C-alpha angles and dihedrals in degrees: 000000000000117000136193136194118223136173115270091245089063089069119092127182094267106012147033127222115213115195143173122018093352091057091050090047091052094048105034107025102032092031089216122182135194109295096035116125133216140152126264126194132185089213092245124051109340129075123165143175111236139186122217114247104169135006122205127169092257103023140039120196116206131181117232109240104172143353114243131206116248104245107153100080127095117232089231116076106216124188117201107211105193127182104235106270130203126270119347096334093112089057090055092049092050095046098047097037090050088056091049094050114269114159099197141016122211115182115197142182120241136175095274098038105135098195115096106231114233114178095206093049092044092054089057091043091050090059090053092048091052091050091051090051091051094050092045091049090052092048092048093046092242119168093216136038112235114244114249114201130196119257117284130197120259095255091053090052091052090052090054093059092085089068093065133079090216133011118194116195110199106221122176093207094054111110102156101065119042114198091245092054089058097041102046099063091036095054092042091063097047125108107226089208090067128069114251124197121209129175125205111200118199126184130222128270091284094047129229124313117239089248091056092050091051091049091049093050090048087054091054105271124136114221111224137184125228097208136286095303123084110236129205113252093253091047094050093060093051094045094049093046091049090052091052093049091048096048091048093053095251093126099056095282 
């Protein structure tokens, strides 16, 4: 069933007002009509089944039929920290990792980041990234839209590590600690009733420098390998996140 995210203030006691692009999508793309049903979420704590009452070009009014339990969110909160890649690779990372279950995206700048950072361009790009996360969350039947932050410098990323229960730095030269070897005992000791925060840190196309790896480990990260094959930067994030979701039972395990 189709679902849409709206702002909390768009909820009334008995109805929801959907506006903007979502309203146009309902009317023009989905060709919905009065009586059709879909799901609406405020992206936080409220998710409801609604029935379309009226359709206007800029607004759709829908009656609330029933409150629904939020069931599309993993119990692990995983942040994907991705060194800013070239082209549209960040869009791919956000889209696919949102579908898999990431709760937050934190782009960063590292020594071998190729992209030239431009604050004005990044502000525009950030809006597009957030839109991609919203659309992917709707498609994947998520209950929340992952947060997408603006790029931060390397030192700021290191300082953020202390806020996580586990930080996994994906390092192509790491042969001693496979990701699974780190995850399995960690997940086994977790209480599923408590929120757990994990960060997956992925380097740029050229990888991390040895100095960066040492600094990350000193800040509390565990460097992990993703197998004998060298993955592209956008693939590494998806592979690591999938492993975490599997080991935590979020993929039917």
